[in-house]
N, C-alpha and C positions, 0 to 999 in steps of 0.2 A: 463602546460601539459594537454592534452585532457583527459576527463573522459574515463575510460576503456569501450569499447563497445564489448560485447561478443555475437557473432552471431551464430545461429544454423540453420540448413537446414530447419527444420519444427517446428511447434508449439510443437509437441510431443518431439522432440529432445531438444527444449528449456526447456521444463518442466523437462526433465531428467537432463540437465546440471545444472539448478538452484537447483534441489534436491541434486545433488552431492555436490555442493558448500555449500548448507545450512548445510548438515551434517558435513562437514569439519569445517565450522565456529562455529557451536554449540559446537562441540567437543573441538576445540581449546580454545574457550571462557571459557568453564567449567573447563579447566585446571587451570584457573586463578581466578575464582570466582564461587560462589555456584549456580547461576541462570542465565538464558538467557532470556532477555526481547525482545519480538517480537511484532511489530505492524503490523497487517494484512491490506491488501487492498481489495477492492471490484473489480469486473470486470471479464471478461472472461479469460484473461491470468492468473491472479493469481488463478482463480478457477481450471484451468488445472494443475497448479503447486501443489495446495492443494491435488487434486485427486491423483497425483503421490506420494506425501508424505504419503498418506493413504494406500499405497500398499507396499509390501516388495520390497527391504530390509529396507526401511526407517521406516516403521511401527514399526519394532522391533529394529533397530539400533540407531535411534535418542533417546536420554535420555529424553523422553517427561515429566517425572515427575519433571524435573528441568527447563522446559520451562514455562514462564509466558506470557500469550497471551493478547494483547490489540488490539485496532482498530485505524486506522488513520482517519476514517470518518464513518459516518452512515447517512442513510436517516431517516427522522422523521416518522417512522412507527413502529408498534410493532414487536417484535422479530420473530413472526410467519409469518409476511407478506412476500410475494414473492419477494419484492424489498429489504428486509433487508440484509445488509452485514453480520450481525451476522448469520442469517439463512443460507446464502450461505456457509460460512466457517464451520458452524456446520455440514451441510449436506455433504460437500465435504471432510472435514478433521477431525474435532473435535469429531465426533461421532465414528470414527474408531481408534483413537490413545488415549493412556492413559494419557492425560493431566488432572491433578487433577482439579475438578471444582472450587476449591479455587484459582486456578491460572488463571482463565479465567475472564477477566474484560471487559464486553461489555458496549458500549454506549447505554443508555436507550432512544432509539428513540421515544418511546411512550410518554415521558414526554415533557412538554413545552421546546422548544429549549434553552432558556437562562438557565433554571434550569438544563437540561441535560448536557449542556456544563460546567456549574459551578460545578456540582457534579462530572463530569468526571475529571475535573482538580483537584478536591479534592482527588479523588482516586489516580491520578498520583502523587500528592504531598506526599501522604502517602507512596507510593511505593518508590519514588526516594528521599524522605527525604528533606534535606535542600539544595539540588542542585538548582542553579538558573534556570536551565532548565532540562527537562528529558533527560537522555542520553541512549536512547534505544540501545540495542545491534544491532538490525536490524529493519529498517522501510522498508516495502514493498510498492511500489507505482505502479499505473498504469498510463496510458496516455490517456486522452480523445481526441476526434477529434478536439476540440477547444483549445487544449493545456493545459487543466486543469489536476490537479493531486490532490489526496485525494478529498476534496470538495472545493478546492481553484480554483474557476472559474474566468475567465477574468472579470475585472471590479467590483468584489465583495469586500465588506468592509474588509473581513478577510485578504486580501492581505496587508492591511495597519496596521494590529494589531501587534505591536511589544512588547506587555506586557503580554498578556494572553497566556496560553498553549493550550486552547481549546475554541472554540467559536461556537455560532449558526450563520451560515453564510447565509444571505439572498441572494438567487439567483433569481433575478427578471426575467432573461431570461427563467427560467423554472417555475416561479411562485411557488417557494418552498423555504424551509429552510433546510439546512444540518448542521449536527454537524461535526466539523473537527478540527484536529490539525492545529495550525498556522504554518507559515513558520519557525519562530525561533525554535519552538518545534520539527519540523522535522529536521531542519538543525543542531541541536545539537546531533543528533544520531551518534553512532559510525560507523554504516554502513547503507547506503541507496541504495536499489536496485530497479531500474525501470524494470518492466516486460512488454514487448510490442510486439505484434504480429499483422500481417496483413498489406496489402498494403495501406489500408485506413489510417494507422498511419504514413505513410512516411512524409506527410506534417508537422504535428506537431512535429515529431521527428527531422526533419531538422531544424525547427525553434528553438526548444529547444537547439540544439547543437550550434546555432549561437551566443549565448550569452544572458545575462539577458535582458528580455523584458517582462514588466508587461502584455502585451497582450497574452503571453504564460506562464502561471504560472509555468509550469514544468521547465522552464528555470531559475526560481528563486531558485530552489533547489541547494544550494551551501553549502555543509557541512562546519561547522566551523572548526572542527578538525578531522572529520571522513572521510570515504571512500565512493565514489559514483561509482556505476556500472550501466551500461545499458545492459540488456539482451534482445536481439531482435531476431526475425527470419529473414530469408533472404528476405521475402516479404517486410519487413519494409525498408530494405536497397536498394533493387532493385525491385521495383514494376513493374509488367508487365501489359499491357493493360487489359488482361483477368482477372487479380487479382482485378481490380477496378470495376468490374461488381457487381451489387447489389446482396447480399446473405442474408439469414436470420441472419447470425452471424454479418455481417457488419451493419445490420439495428438495432441490439440490442443497447439500450441506455447505456451510461456510459462508462466504461473503459474495 
């Protein structure tokens, strides 16, 4: 069975739809358990979604005091840096909603990558206890123009790591290192939602839908026992020639 693809007319409509479904998922999950564990993504599409959650009715209707916030990946920069995924989420969402600070667990991008990854895995093991893998209630993901997701880029060593939950991933193409959840850590989540917008993402989206292919890491997201959804805007599904022209947003790096 194909993964559900939920299409919206515009990026704004996409953000609205994801916000509605997020509230429903949080509410139904909290009927069965005392907390909701959420792993955030970086990128422009998730940022639009976060900004929607920061406004009414979601600002008041989501039981934020029971949401525990994590990250799927992080750049190796301090939390104040303009490229920090933590900073983006803090400015777009966390500074507006009453998530207790004790429920926010950031990746320490300012630390040496091996130490930051080791320490974050330790944090997750404390939270998820004796489970063989973390079972996040929801992992949010973006899609990069090269098919990457989280900081799992094509040809990087993290794609082969089947033991650790979090790694420092050397990305030679960008001459950098990223902290990221591994494929098994993501694939053991109860729900995984891709948020994708823009005609420029049509190519990697089509490739991800074609089946597992290491050259497109997003295609390797295959939940063990959870649910996978793709939220896209119409430009992803039906790009027009005018959509493919260069814009400031299409030039922005990442997801």
